[in-house]
N, C-alpha and C positions, 0 to 999 in steps of 0.2 A: 442728144437723148432727152434733154429737158423739153424741147419743142414736141417731140414724139409723145411724151407723157402728157403734156398739156392737151394735145389733140385727142388722146385716148380718153382723158377725163371729161372732155367736152363732147364726147360721142362722135367725133369726126374721124376717128381711126380705130381699127380693131387691134387687139393684141395678136400679132402674127408670131410665127415661130422664132424669128430672129429677135423680136422684142422680148418674147418670153425668156429667151436665153440671157439677154442683157439684164432683165429684171431679176432673174434667178441669181445671176452673179452678184448684183448689187445688194439685194435684200436677203439672200441666203435661203430663199424658198425655191423649190424645184420649178423647172420650166413647165412641167405638167400642171403644177398648181396654177400658174398664170394662164395657161391655155384653158384649164378647167373653168376659171372665172369667166373667160370670154365665152366658152360654150354655154355656161349657165345663163349669161346675159342674152346670148343669141336665142336660146330656147324660150326664155321668158318673153323676149321681144316678139318672137314668132307666135307664141301662144296668144299674146294680146292682139296681134294683127289678124290671126286666123280663127279666133275663138268662135265667131259667128258661123263661119264656114264649117269648122270642125264639129260644131254642135248639130249640124244638119246631116253629117255623115253617119251611117249606121255602124254599129259595132259588130264584130265577128259573130257573136252569139245571136244577135238580132237577124243577121243574114242567114246563118245556118239553120236557125230554128224556124224560119219561115216556110 
């Protein structure tokens, strides 16, 4: 488990469902809590990666109003 946590902290591994269950048991927080942290990280990472592309995409109101 220690190796797995080290890999997560270094960004080399994601928090998967099995890891979330292990962390939940150890720390007393729900597995959903740990998966939520991973989801937030993934969203922010993708926002950074796709920000330029997303800024070029029209919004629904812009397309419908045209």
